[in-house]
N, C-alpha and C positions, 0 to 999 in steps of 0.2 A: 503493500499500499504505500498511495504520496504521503510522505511524510511532511511535506504541506499542509494535507488537508486536516492535521492537528494541530495548525499554528495555533489558532484560538484559543484549543483546549489546553493551553500550554500549564493554567492555573489550578487546574485539576490536580489530583494528588496523581500519583503515578499507578495506582492501581483503577484509576477510574478513565484514567488514557489508556491503557491497557483493553481494559474494555470495551471503549468507544471503537479503539481500534480492530478491536476484534469483532465487533457488530456490525463495525462500514465494511468488513473484507468478505463477513457471510451477506450483507446486500449485494454486494457488487458480484459474487459468486450467482446468489440467488436470478438478476438481471443477466447475466450472461445466459446461463440457462434459459430463461425465459425468453433472451432472443434464440438461441440455439433451436427449443423445441417450436418457436414462431415459423422461424426460417423452415423447419423439417415438414411441419405443416402445410405449411402456403405452398413449397414448392413440389410435395409428394401431393396435395389436391389439384392444381394446376396442370400437373405433368404425367402423372399414372394414372391413364387410362381404364386398365384392367388387367388381370392377375394370370396372364397366357402363361409364362414363365417364374422360374425364379429369378432372375433377373432382368434387368430394364432391358429393353431393346433400346437401339441407336436412338431414335426420335424422343425416346423417354429420357437418356442418358443426357444429350444435348440440353432438352428442355431444362432438367434438374442444375445442371451447371450452369447453364446462362441464367436461372431464376436463382440460385444462390450466389451468385458472383454479384446481379444487380441486390440482391438483399444487403451483403456485404457493402457494398461500395454508398449504399445510400445511407445504413447504419453511420458507416465511418463518415460522411460525409457532415449527418444530423452530429455526430458526436465532436465534431470538428467544430461544427459551428455553435453547438454551445460553447463550447470551451473557449470560443473569439466572445460569445457575449459574456461571459463568466467575467473574462479577464476584462473585459470592459468595464462591464461592472465593477468589479475591482477597482480600479484604477481612479473612478469615480469620486471612490469614497475619502 
């Protein structure tokens, strides 16, 4: 975890800082899992039409790859934009 996130918590006792760091880590893991699950569900729903065989056919595989790539690029862009806005808000204080 980024230690700068705890900058405002420096006045807390060390034990409370550790608890907060642990909670933030858990929230980040939960959010990552949510994003992954959303990606899998969306791309599977959009790309897989039937269960003709155990593996994806070429068209399904291509669709899933493109879907995942778009989803991840979009998520990265949103994250970068959020960081830019957060940085701007921090410099205005």
